[in-house]
MARPALO-91584 format. One record per atom (N, C-alpha, C, O): residue in one letter; x, y, z. Coordinates in steps of 0.2 Angstrom, whole numbers, padded with zeros to 4 digits, always signed. Layout:
<pts>
AXYZ...
</pts>
This chain:
<pts>
M-0121+0856+0174M-0119+0849+0175M-0126+0845+0177M-0127+0839+0175V-0130+0849+0181V-0137+0846+0182V-0141+0844+0176V-0144+0839+0176Y-0141+0849+0171Y-0144+0848+0165Y-0142+0841+0161Y-0146+0838+0159L-0135+0841+0161L-0132+0835+0158L-0134+0828+0161L-0136+0823+0158L-0135+0828+0168L-0137+0822+0172L-0144+0821+0170L-0146+0815+0169F-0148+0826+0170F-0155+0825+0168F-0156+0822+0161F-0160+0818+0159F-0151+0825+0156F-0151+0822+0149F-0150+0815+0149F-0153+0811+0145L-0145+0813+0153L-0143+0806+0153L-0149+0802+0156L-0150+0796+0154L-0152+0805+0161L-0158+0801+0164L-0163+0800+0159L-0166+0795+0158F-0165+0805+0155F-0170+0804+0149F-0167+0799+0144F-0171+0796+0141L-0161+0799+0143L-0158+0794+0138L-0160+0787+0141L-0162+0782+0138A-0159+0786+0148A-0160+0779+0151A-0167+0778+0151A-0169+0772+0150V-0172+0783+0152V-0179+0782+0151V-0181+0780+0144V-0185+0776+0143F-0178+0783+0139F-0179+0782+0132F-0177+0774+0131F-0181+0771+0128I-0171+0772+0132I-0169+0765+0131I-0173+0760+0135I-0175+0755+0132G-0175+0762+0141G-0179+0758+0145G-0186+0757+0142G-0189+0752+0142G-0189+0763+0140G-0195+0762+0136G-0195+0758+0130G-0200+0754+0129M-0190+0759+0126M-0189+0755+0120M-0189+0748+0122M-0191+0743+0118T-0185+0746+0127T-0184+0739+0129T-0191+0736+0131T-0193+0730+0129L-0195+0740+0135L-0201+0737+0137L-0206+0736+0131L-0210+0731+0131L-0206+0741+0127L-0210+0741+0121L-0209+0735+0117L-0213+0731+0114R-0202+0734+0115R-0200+0729+0111R-0201+0722+0114R-0204+0717+0111K-0200+0721+0121K-0202+0715+0125K-0209+0713+0124K-0211+0707+0123G-0213+0718+0126G-0220+0717+0125G-0223+0715+0119G-0227+0710+0118L-0220+0718+0113L-0222+0716+0107L-0219+0709+0105L-0223+0705+0102F-0213+0708+0107F-0210+0701+0105F-0214+0696+0109F-0215+0690+0106D-0215+0696+0115D-0218+0691+0119D-0225+0690+0116D-0228+0684+0117L-0229+0695+0113L-0235+0694+0111L-0235+0690+0104L-0240+0686+0103S-0230+0690+0100S-0230+0687+0094S-0223+0684+0092S-0221+0684+0086A-0219+0682+0097A-0213+0679+0095A-0213+0673+0090A-0209+0674+0086S-0217+0668+0091S-0217+0663+0087S-0219+0664+0080S-0216+0662+0075R-0223+0669+0079R-0226+0671+0072R-0220+0674+0069R-0219+0673+0063M-0217+0679+0072M-0211+0683+0069M-0205+0678+0067M-0203+0679+0062K-0203+0674+0072K-0198+0669+0070K-0200+0665+0064K-0196+0663+0060N-0206+0663+0064N-0209+0659+0058N-0208+0662+0051N-0206+0660+0046W-0210+0669+0052W-0210+0673+0046W-0202+0673+0043W-0201+0672+0037L-0198+0675+0048L-0191+0675+0046L-0188+0669+0044L-0183+0669+0039A-0190+0663+0046A-0187+0657+0045A-0190+0654+0038A-0186+0650+0035H-0196+0655+0037H-0199+0652+0031H-0202+0657+0025H-0204+0654+0020M-0201+0663+0026M-0204+0668+0021M-0198+0672+0018M-0199+0678+0017T-0192+0669+0018T-0186+0673+0016T-0182+0670+0010T-0176+0671+0010D-0186+0665+0006D-0182+0662+0001D-0179+0666-0004D-0175+0663-0008T-0182+0672-0005T-0179+0676-0010T-0178+0683-0007T-0181+0685-0002P-0173+0687-0009P-0171+0693-0006P-0177+0698-0005P-0178+0702+0000L-0182+0698-0010L-0188+0702-0010L-0192+0700-0004L-0195+0705+0000K-0193+0694-0003K-0198+0691+0002K-0194+0693+0009K-0197+0695+0014G-0187+0692+0009G-0184+0694+0015G-0184+0701+0017G-0185+0703+0023L-0184+0705+0012L-0185+0712+0013L-0191+0714+0016L-0192+0718+0021I-0197+0711+0013I-0203+0712+0016I-0204+0710+0023I-0207+0713+0027A-0202+0704+0024A-0202+0701+0031A-0198+0705+0036A-0200+0706+0041G-0192+0707+0034G-0188+0710+0038G-0191+0717+0040G-0190+0720+0046T-0194+0720+0035T-0197+0727+0036T-0203+0726+0041T-0203+0730+0046I-0207+0721+0040I-0213+0720+0044I-0211+0719+0052I-0214+0722+0056V-0207+0714+0052V-0205+0712+0059V-0201+0717+0063V-0202+0718+0069T-0197+0721+0059T-0193+0727+0063T-0198+0732+0064T-0197+0735+0070A-0203+0734+0060A-0208+0739+0062A-0212+0737+0068A-0214+0741+0072L-0213+0730+0069L-0217+0728+0074L-0213+0728+0081L-0216+0730+0086L-0207+0726+0080L-0202+0726+0086L-0199+0732+0088L-0196+0733+0093H-0199+0737+0083H-0196+0744+0084H-0189+0743+0086H-0186+0747+0089S-0185+0738+0082S-0178+0737+0084S-0175+0733+0078S-0176+0727+0078S-0171+0736+0074S-0167+0732+0069S-0162+0728+0072S-0160+0722+0070S-0159+0730+0078S-0154+0726+0082S-0157+0720+0084S-0154+0714+0084A-0164+0720+0087A-0167+0714+0089A-0168+0709+0084A-0167+0703+0084V-0170+0712+0078V-0171+0707+0072V-0165+0704+0070V-0165+0698+0068M-0159+0708+0070M-0153+0705+0068M-0151+0699+0073M-0148+0694+0071V-0152+0700+0079V-0151+0695+0084V-0155+0689+0083V-0152+0683+0084I-0161+0690+0082I-0166+0684+0080I-0163+0681+0074I-0163+0674+0074T-0162+0684+0069T-0159+0682+0063T-0153+0677+0064T-0152+0672+0061I-0148+0680+0067I-0142+0677+0069I-0143+0670+0073I-0140+0665+0072G-0148+0671+0078G-0150+0665+0081G-0153+0659+0077G-0152+0653+0078L-0157+0661+0072L-0160+0656+0068L-0155+0653+0063L-0155+0647+0062I-0150+0657+0061I-0145+0654+0057I-0140+0650+0061I-0139+0644+0059S-0139+0652+0067S-0135+0647+0072S-0138+0641+0073S-0135+0636+0074A-0145+0641+0073A-0149+0635+0075A-0150+0631+0068A-0153+0625+0068G-0148+0633+0062G-0149+0630+0056G-0155+0630+0053G-0157+0627+0048L-0159+0635+0055L-0166+0636+0053L-0166+0641+0047L-0171+0642+0044L-0161+0645+0046L-0160+0650+0041L-0153+0650+0038L-0148+0649+0041K-0153+0651+0031K-0146+0651+0028K-0144+0659+0028K-0148+0663+0027F-0137+0659+0027F-0134+0666+0026F-0137+0670+0020F-0139+0675+0021S-0138+0666+0015S-0140+0669+0009S-0147+0672+0009S-0149+0677+0006N-0151+0669+0014N-0158+0672+0015N-0158+0678+0020N-0163+0681+0020S-0152+0679+0023S-0152+0684+0028S-0151+0691+0025S-0153+0696+0028I-0149+0692+0019I-0147+0698+0015I-0154+0702+0015I-0154+0708+0016G-0159+0699+0012G-0165+0703+0012G-0168+0705+0018G-0171+0711+0019I-0167+0701+0024I-0169+0703+0030I-0165+0709+0033I-0168+0714+0036I-0159+0709+0031I-0155+0715+0033I-0157+0721+0030I-0158+0727+0033L-0159+0721+0023L-0161+0727+0020L-0168+0729+0022L-0169+0735+0023G-0172+0724+0024G-0179+0726+0027G-0178+0729+0034G-0182+0733+0036S-0174+0726+0038S-0173+0729+0045S-0171+0736+0045S-0173+0740+0049N-0167+0738+0040N-0165+0745+0039N-0171+0750+0037N-0171+0755+0040I-0176+0747+0034I-0182+0751+0032I-0186+0751+0038I-0189+0756+0040G-0187+0745+0041G-0192+0744+0046G-0191+0749+0052G-0195+0751+0056T-0184+0750+0054T-0183+0754+0060T-0185+0761+0059T-0185+0765+0064T-0186+0763+0053T-0187+0770+0052T-0195+0772+0054T-0196+0778+0055F-0199+0767+0054F-0206+0768+0057F-0206+0770+0064F-0210+0775+0065T-0201+0768+0068T-0201+0771+0075T-0199+0778+0075T-0202+0782+0079L-0195+0780+0071L-0193+0787+0070L-0199+0792+0068L-0200+0797+0071E-0203+0789+0064E-0209+0793+0062E-0214+0793+0067E-0217+0798+0068I-0214+0788+0071I-0219+0788+0077I-0217+0792+0082I-0222+0796+0085I-0211+0793+0084I-0209+0797+0090I-0209+0804+0088I-0208+0809+0092T-0211+0806+0082T-0211+0813+0080T-0219+0816+0081T-0220+0822+0081F-0223+0811+0083F-0230+0813+0084F-0231+0816+0090F-0227+0815+0095N-0235+0821+0091N-0237+0825+0097N-0242+0821+0101N-0248+0823+0099I-0241+0817+0106I-0246+0814+0110I-0245+0816+0117I-0246+0812+0122D-0243+0822+0119D-0241+0824+0126D-0247+0823+0130D-0246+0821+0136A-0253+0824+0128A-0259+0823+0132A-0260+0816+0134A-0264+0815+0139F-0257+0811+0131F-0259+0804+0132F-0253+0801+0136F-0253+0795+0137I-0247+0804+0137I-0242+0801+0140I-0243+0799+0147I-0242+0793+0149V-0247+0803+0151V-0248+0801+0158V-0253+0795+0158V-0253+0790+0162P-0259+0795+0154P-0264+0790+0154P-0261+0783+0151P-0262+0778+0154F-0256+0784+0146F-0253+0778+0144F-0248+0775+0150F-0248+0769+0151A-0245+0779+0153A-0241+0777+0159A-0245+0773+0164A-0243+0768+0167V-0250+0777+0166V-0254+0774+0172V-0258+0767+0170V-0257+0762+0174I-0260+0767+0164I-0264+0761+0161I-0258+0755+0161I-0260+0750+0163G-0253+0757+0158G-0247+0752+0157G-0245+0749+0164G-0244+0743+0165A-0244+0754+0169A-0242+0752+0176A-0247+0747+0179A-0245+0742+0182I-0253+0748+0178I-0259+0744+0181I-0259+0737+0178I-0259+0732+0181L-0258+0737+0171L-0258+0731+0167L-0252+0727+0169L-0253+0720+0169M-0247+0730+0170M-0240+0726+0171M-0240+0722+0177M-0236+0717+0178V-0245+0723+0182V-0245+0720+0188V-0250+0714+0188V-0251+0711+0193M-0254+0714+0183M-0259+0708+0182M-0256+0701+0181M-0250+0701+0179R-0259+0696+0183R-0257+0689+0183R-0257+0687+0175R-0252+0683+0173N-0262+0689+0171N-0262+0687+0165N-0256+0689+0160N-0255+0695+0160K-0253+0685+0157K-0246+0687+0154K-0248+0691+0148K-0244+0696+0146T-0253+0690+0144T-0255+0694+0139T-0256+0702+0141T-0254+0706+0138W-0260+0703+0146W-0261+0709+0149W-0255+0713+0151W-0254+0719+0150R-0250+0709+0154R-0244+0711+0156R-0240+0714+0150R-0237+0719+0151N-0240+0710+0145N-0237+0712+0139N-0240+0719+0136N-0236+0723+0134I-0246+0719+0136I-0250+0725+0134I-0248+0731+0138I-0247+0736+0136G-0247+0730+0145G-0245+0735+0149G-0238+0737+0148G-0237+0743+0148A-0234+0733+0146A-0227+0734+0145A-0227+0739+0139A-0223+0744+0138I-0231+0737+0134I-0231+0741+0127I-0233+0748+0129I-0230+0753+0127S-0239+0749+0133S-0242+0755+0135S-0237+0759+0139S-0236+0765+0137F-0234+0756+0144F-0229+0760+0148F-0223+0762+0144F-0220+0767+0145G-0221+0757+0140G-0215+0759+0135G-0216+0765+0131G-0212+0769+0130I-0222+0765+0128I-0224+0771+0123I-0223+0777+0127I-0221+0782+0125A-0226+0777+0133A-0226+0783+0138A-0219+0785+0139A-0218+0791+0139A-0215+0781+0141A-0208+0782+0143A-0204+0785+0137A-0200+0790+0138V-0205+0782+0131V-0202+0785+0125V-0204+0792+0123V-0199+0796+0122F-0210+0793+0123F-0212+0800+0122F-0210+0805+0127F-0209+0811+0126A-0210+0803+0133A-0208+0807+0139A-0201+0809+0138A-0199+0815+0139A-0197+0804+0136A-0190+0805+0135A-0189+0810+0129A-0184+0814+0130M-0192+0809+0124M-0192+0814+0118M-0193+0821+0120M-0190+0825+0118R-0198+0822+0124R-0200+0829+0126R-0194+0831+0131R-0192+0837+0131G-0191+0827+0135G-0185+0829+0139G-0179+0831+0135G-0176+0836+0136F-0178+0827+0129F-0172+0829+0125F-0173+0836+0122F-0169+0840+0122T-0180+0837+0120T-0181+0844+0117T-0180+0849+0122T-0178+0855+0120F-0183+0848+0128F-0183+0853+0133F-0176+0855+0135F-0174+0861+0137L-0172+0850+0136L-0165+0851+0138L-0160+0852+0133L-0154+0854+0135A-0162+0852+0127A-0157+0853+0121A-0154+0860+0122A-0147+0861+0121D-0158+0865+0123D-0155+0872+0124D-0151+0873+0130D-0145+0875+0130P-0153+0871+0136P-0149+0872+0142P-0143+0868+0142P-0138+0870+0144V-0143+0862+0139V-0137+0858+0139V-0132+0861+0135V-0126+0860+0136T-0134+0864+0129T-0129+0868+0125T-0125+0873+0128T-0120+0875+0126S-0127+0876+0134S-0124+0881+0138S-0117+0878+0141S-0113+0882+0143L-0117+0871+0142L-0111+0868+0144L-0106+0869+0139L-0107+0867+0133P-0100+0871+0141P-0094+0871+0136P-0092+0865+0132P-0091+0865+0126I-0093+0859+0136I-0091+0853+0132I-0096+0851+0127I-0094+0849+0122V-0102+0852+0129V-0108+0851+0124V-0107+0856+0118V-0108+0854+0112D-0106+0862+0120D-0106+0868+0115D-0100+0866+0110D-0101+0867+0104H-0095+0864+0113H-0089+0863+0108H-0090+0857+0104H-0088+0857+0098A-0093+0852+0107A-0095+0846+0103A-0100+0847+0097A-0099+0845+0092L-0105+0851+0098L-0110+0853+0093L-0106+0857+0088L-0108+0857+0082A-0102+0862+0090A-0098+0866+0085A-0094+0861+0080A-0094+0862+0074N-0091+0856+0083N-0087+0851+0079N-0092+0848+0074N-0090+0846+0068L-0097+0845+0077L-0102+0842+0072L-0105+0846+0067L-0105+0844+0061N-0106+0853+0068N-0109+0857+0063N-0103+0859+0058N-0105+0862+0053N-0097+0858+0060N-0091+0860+0055N-0089+0854+0051N-0085+0856+0046S-0091+0848+0053S-0088+0843+0049S-0093+0837+0048S-0095+0834+0053H-0094+0835+0042H-0099+0829+0041H-0095+0823+0044H-0099+0818+0046L-0089+0822+0043L-0085+0816+0045L-0086+0815+0052L-0087+0810+0055I-0085+0821+0056I-0085+0820+0063I-0092+0818+0065I-0093+0815+0070S-0097+0821+0062S-0104+0819+0063S-0106+0812+0062S-0109+0809+0066I-0103+0809+0057I-0104+0802+0055I-0100+0798+0061I-0103+0793+0063F-0094+0800+0062F-0090+0796+0067F-0094+0796+0074F-0094+0791+0078T-0096+0802+0076T-0100+0803+0083T-0106+0799+0083T-0107+0795+0088G-0110+0799+0077G-0116+0795+0077G-0115+0788+0078G-0118+0784+0081M-0109+0786+0074M-0107+0779+0074M-0105+0776+0081M-0107+0771+0084V-0101+0780+0085V-0098+0778+0091V-0103+0779+0097V-0104+0774+0101V-0107+0784+0097V-0112+0785+0102V-0117+0779+0101V-0120+0776+0106T-0119+0777+0095T-0124+0772+0094T-0121+0765+0096T-0125+0761+0099A-0115+0764+0095A-0112+0758+0097A-0112+0757+0104A-0112+0752+0107M-0111+0763+0108M-0110+0763+0115M-0117+0762+0118M-0117+0758+0123I-0122+0765+0116I-0129+0764+0119I-0133+0758+0115I-0138+0757+0118Q-0130+0756+0110Q-0133+0750+0106Q-0141+0752+0104Q-0145+0748+0104S-0142+0758+0102S-0148+0760+0099S-0148+0766+0095S-0147+0771+0097S-0149+0764+0088S-0149+0770+0083S-0155+0774+0084S-0154+0780+0083T-0160+0772+0086T-0166+0776+0088T-0165+0781+0093T-0167+0786+0093A-0162+0778+0099A-0161+0783+0104A-0156+0789+0102A-0157+0794+0104M-0151+0787+0098M-0146+0792+0095M-0150+0797+0091M-0149+0803+0091T-0154+0794+0086T-0158+0799+0082T-0162+0803+0086T-0164+0809+0084G-0165+0800+0091G-0170+0804+0096G-0166+0810+0099G-0169+0816+0099I-0160+0809+0101I-0155+0814+0104I-0154+0819+0098I-0155+0825+0100I-0152+0817+0092I-0151+0822+0087I-0157+0826+0085I-0157+0832+0084M-0163+0823+0086M-0169+0827+0084M-0170+0832+0090M-0173+0838+0088G-0168+0831+0096G-0169+0836+0101G-0165+0842+0100G-0168+0847+0100F-0159+0841+0098F-0154+0847+0096F-0157+0850+0090F-0156+0856+0089L-0159+0846+0085L-0161+0849+0079L-0167+0853+0080L-0168+0859+0077S-0172+0851+0084S-0178+0855+0085S-0177+0862+0088S-0181+0867+0087E-0171+0862+0092E-0169+0868+0096E-0165+0873+0091E-0163+0878+0094G-0163+0870+0086G-0159+0874+0081G-0151+0874+0083G-0147+0878+0080T-0149+0870+0088T-0142+0870+0090T-0138+0865+0085T-0132+0865+0086L-0141+0861+0081L-0138+0857+0076L-0141+0858+0069L-0147+0858+0068S-0137+0858+0064S-0139+0859+0058S-0142+0853+0054S-0140+0848+0057M-0146+0854+0049M-0149+0848+0046M-0144+0844+0043M-0144+0837+0043D-0139+0847+0039D-0134+0842+0036D-0130+0838+0041D-0128+0833+0040S-0128+0841+0047S-0125+0838+0052S-0129+0832+0055S-0126+0827+0057A-0135+0833+0056A-0140+0828+0058A-0141+0823+0053A-0141+0817+0056V-0141+0824+0047V-0141+0819+0042V-0135+0814+0042V-0135+0808+0042A-0129+0818+0043A-0123+0814+0043A-0122+0810+0050A-0120+0804+0049A-0125+0812+0055A-0125+0808+0061A-0129+0803+0061A-0128+0797+0064M-0135+0803+0057M-0140+0798+0056M-0136+0792+0052M-0138+0787+0053L-0132+0794+0047L-0129+0789+0043L-0124+0785+0048L-0123+0779+0047G-0121+0789+0052G-0116+0786+0057G-0120+0781+0061G-0117+0776+0063A-0126+0783+0064A-0130+0779+0068A-0131+0772+0065A-0132+0767+0068N-0133+0773+0058N-0134+0766+0055N-0129+0761+0055N-0130+0755+0055I-0122+0764+0055I-0116+0760+0055I-0116+0757+0062I-0114+0751+0063G-0116+0762+0067G-0115+0760+0074G-0120+0755+0077G-0118+0751+0081T-0126+0754+0074T-0131+0749+0076T-0128+0742+0075T-0131+0737+0077C-0124+0741+0070C-0121+0735+0068C-0117+0731+0074C-0116+0725+0073I-0115+0735+0079I-0111+0732+0084I-0115+0726+0088I-0112+0721+0090T-0122+0727+0088T-0126+0722+0092T-0125+0715+0088T-0125+0710+0091A-0126+0716+0081A-0126+0710+0077A-0119+0706+0078A-0118+0700+0078M-0114+0711+0078M-0107+0708+0078M-0106+0704+0085M-0103+0699+0085L-0108+0707+0090L-0108+0704+0097L-0112+0697+0097L-0109+0692+0100A-0118+0698+0094A-0122+0692+0094A-0119+0686+0090A-0121+0680+0091S-0115+0687+0085S-0112+0682+0081S-0106+0679+0083S-0104+0674+0081I-0104+0681+0089I-0098+0678+0092I-0100+0671+0094I-0104+0670+0098G-0096+0666+0092G-0097+0659+0094G-0103+0656+0091G-0105+0651+0092A-0107+0660+0086A-0113+0657+0083A-0112+0653+0077A-0117+0651+0074G-0106+0653+0074G-0105+0649+0068G-0103+0654+0062G-0104+0660+0063K-0101+0650+0057K-0098+0654+0051K-0103+0658+0048K-0102+0664+0046E-0109+0655+0046E-0114+0659+0043E-0117+0665+0047E-0119+0670+0044A-0118+0664+0053A-0120+0669+0057A-0115+0675+0057A-0117+0681+0057R-0109+0673+0057R-0103+0679+0057R-0104+0682+0050R-0103+0688+0050L-0105+0679+0045L-0106+0682+0038L-0111+0687+0038L-0111+0692+0035T-0117+0685+0041T-0123+0689+0042T-0121+0696+0045T-0123+0701+0043A-0117+0695+0051A-0115+0701+0054A-0111+0706+0050A-0111+0712+0050F-0106+0703+0046F-0102+0706+0042F-0106+0710+0036F-0104+0715+0034A-0111+0706+0034A-0115+0709+0028A-0119+0715+0031A-0119+0720+0027H-0121+0715+0037H-0124+0720+0040H-0120+0726+0040H-0122+0732+0039V-0114+0725+0042V-0109+0731+0043V-0107+0734+0036V-0108+0740+0035W-0106+0729+0031W-0104+0732+0025W-0110+0735+0021W-0108+0740+0017L-0116+0733+0022L-0121+0736+0019L-0122+0743+0021L-0124+0748+0017N-0122+0744+0028N-0123+0751+0031N-0117+0756+0029N-0118+0762+0028I-0111+0753+0029I-0105+0757+0027I-0105+0759+0020I-0104+0765+0018A-0107+0754+0016A-0108+0756+0008A-0114+0761+0007A-0113+0766+0003G-0119+0761+0011G-0124+0766+0010G-0122+0772+0012G-0124+0777+0009A-0119+0773+0018A-0116+0779+0020A-0111+0782+0015A-0111+0788+0014A-0107+0778+0012A-0102+0780+0008A-0105+0783+0001A-0103+0788-0002V-0110+0780-0001V-0113+0782-0007V-0117+0788-0007V-0117+0792-0011F-0120+0789-0001F-0124+0795+0000F-0120+0801+0003F-0123+0807+0004Y-0114+0800+0006Y-0110+0805+0009Y-0109+0811+0005Y-0110+0817+0007P-0107+0810-0002P-0106+0816-0006P-0112+0821-0007P-0112+0826-0009F-0118+0818-0005F-0125+0821-0006F-0128+0824+0000F-0134+0826+0000I-0124+0824+0005I-0127+0826+0012I-0130+0833+0012I-0136+0834+0014D-0127+0838+0009D-0129+0845+0008D-0136+0845+0004D-0140+0848+0006Q-0136+0841-0001Q-0142+0841-0006Q-0148+0838-0002Q-0153+0840-0003I-0146+0832+0002I-0152+0829+0005I-0154+0834+0011I-0160+0834+0012A-0150+0837+0014A-0152+0842+0019A-0157+0847+0016A-0161+0850+0019S-0155+0850+0010S-0159+0855+0007S-0166+0852+0005S-0171+0856+0006L-0166+0846+0003L-0172+0843+0001L-0177+0841+0007L-0183+0841+0006A-0174+0840+0013A-0177+0839+0019A-0183+0844+0020A-0188+0843+0023A-0181+0850+0019A-0185+0856+0020A-0192+0855+0017A-0197+0858+0018L-0192+0852+0011L-0198+0851+0007L-0203+0846+0010L-0208+0845+0007T-0200+0842+0014T-0204+0836+0017T-0209+0838+0023T-0214+0834+0024A-0207+0843+0026A-0211+0844+0032A-0209+0851+0035A-0204+0854+0032T-0213+0854+0040T-0211+0860+0043T-0206+0860+0049T-0202+0864+0050R-0207+0855+0053R-0203+0854+0059R-0197+0850+0057R-0197+0845+0054P-0191+0852+0059P-0185+0849+0057P-0184+0842+0060P-0181+0838+0056E-0187+0840+0066E-0186+0833+0068E-0190+0829+0063E-0188+0823+0062V-0196+0831+0061V-0200+0827+0056V-0196+0826+0050V-0197+0821+0046Q-0193+0832+0048Q-0189+0832+0041Q-0184+0826+0042Q-0183+0822+0037L-0180+0826+0047L-0175+0821+0048L-0178+0814+0048L-0175+0809+0045A-0184+0813+0051A-0187+0806+0051A-0189+0804+0044A-0188+0798+0042H-0192+0809+0040H-0193+0808+0033H-0187+0806+0029H-0187+0802+0025V-0182+0810+0030V-0175+0809+0027V-0173+0801+0028V-0170+0798+0024S-0173+0799+0034S-0171+0793+0036S-0175+0787+0032S-0172+0782+0030V-0182+0788+0032V-0186+0784+0028V-0183+0783+0020V-0182+0778+0018I-0183+0789+0018I-0181+0790+0010I-0174+0787+0009I-0173+0783+0005Y-0169+0788+0014Y-0162+0786+0013Y-0162+0778+0014Y-0159+0775+0009N-0165+0775+0019N-0165+0768+0020N-0169+0764+0014N-0167+0759+0012I-0174+0767+0012I-0178+0763+0007I-0174+0764+0000I-0173+0759-0003S-0171+0769-0001S-0167+0770-0007S-0161+0765-0007S-0159+0762-0012A-0157+0765-0001A-0151+0761-0001A-0153+0754-0001A-0149+0750-0004S-0158+0752+0002S-0160+0745+0001S-0162+0743-0006S-0161+0737-0008L-0166+0747-0009L-0168+0745-0016L-0163+0745-0021L-0163+0742-0026L-0157+0749-0019L-0151+0749-0024L-0148+0742-0023L-0145+0740-0028V-0148+0740-0017V-0144+0733-0016V-0148+0727-0018V-0146+0722-0020L-0155+0728-0017L-0160+0722-0018L-0158+0718-0025L-0158+0712-0025P-0158+0721-0031P-0156+0718-0037P-0150+0714-0037P-0149+0709-0041V-0145+0716-0033V-0139+0712-0033V-0137+0709-0026V-0132+0708-0024A-0143+0707-0023A-0142+0705-0016A-0138+0698-0016A-0134+0697-0011E-0140+0694-0021E-0136+0687-0021E-0129+0688-0022E-0125+0684-0019K-0127+0692-0027K-0120+0694-0028K-0117+0697-0022K-0111+0695-0021F-0120+0701-0019F-0117+0704-0013F-0116+0699-0008F-0110+0699-0005G-0120+0694-0007G-0119+0689-0002G-0113+0684-0004G-0109+0683+0000R-0112+0683-0011R-0106+0679-0013R-0100+0683-0012R-0095+0680-0010M-0100+0690-0012M-0095+0694-0011M-0092+0694-0004M-0087+0693-0002I-0097+0694+0001I-0096+0693+0008I-0093+0687+0010I-0088+0686+0014E-0095+0681+0006E-0092+0675+0007E-0085+0674+0005E-0081+0671+0008F-0084+0678-0001F-0077+0678-0004F-0072+0682+0001F-0067+0680+0002I-0075+0687+0004I-0070+0691+0008I-0069+0688+0015I-0064+0688+0017H-0075+0686+0018H-0074+0684+0025H-0075+0676+0026H-0074+0674+0032G-0077+0673+0021G-0078+0666+0021G-0073+0661+0024G-0074+0656+0027R-0066+0663+0023R-0061+0659+0025R-0057+0662+0031R-0052+0659+0034E-0060+0667+0034E-0057+0669+0041E-0059+0665+0046E-0064+0661+0046K-0055+0665+0051K-0056+0660+0057K-0062+0663+0061K-0063+0669+0061L-0066+0659+0064L-0071+0661+0068L-0069+0665+0074L-0064+0663+0077F-0072+0670+0076F-0070+0674+0082F-0075+0672+0088F-0074+0674+0093
</pts>
């Protein structure tokens, strides 16, 4: 039980680190990012590029979706222009997964110390830089914690039973990834946990891929919550986000075993393999939809356009 409590503690550290990192980056360049999303998304391709860049900088597709919904609610962005942003945000969030697979153990303490010092300074810019530095240290420390505790936590009957179910069913893996991500509102944190078990060999690659697909769906909960009371077009954007990720998971679901087999060709470490698979999957899914983005938007309007606002 102690191991499980420590695991939950590291999860809190990871989410806290991501929040600090995101806040620091956002405060440093908020106006510029909002301007990109509001004025450089007149075509789906431009929206995809802008969404990818902003999400990669903020390290959060959920944050980008909340900003997008806010811009739509304020009348600065149209629903039709948000489809490209959604596609780009799915790609941009994979950069974070690639980064957290790096081995920077020797720099965790220096990053934390420098960040803590800068965060107490009066200058806002230095405080933001400090938040970024401390956030990075927290994220990488939590990742090491996930990896270290993955094996001891597996000795707990409830965790061992849960992992056995995940390894035996792709559908259970997808559902678990979706539900846990919706609860903690961070697909990156969920994937970080998956990477910890994957690196210790307690979770199979095909189950990890399935859980990653579920995490992509679960992250939509943030946009759905943000769209409440934000108006019709904001609600349509939230629905589009959900349907895009459900469709992506449905299209690639039959090929999970093949994707898991191909993952071994991309890297030697399993957690890095999963990060690469996430990049390949999200780029492929987004590029498949890009040519029909406008038609997809009209379909969402047809399905949900007449529903009452919630």
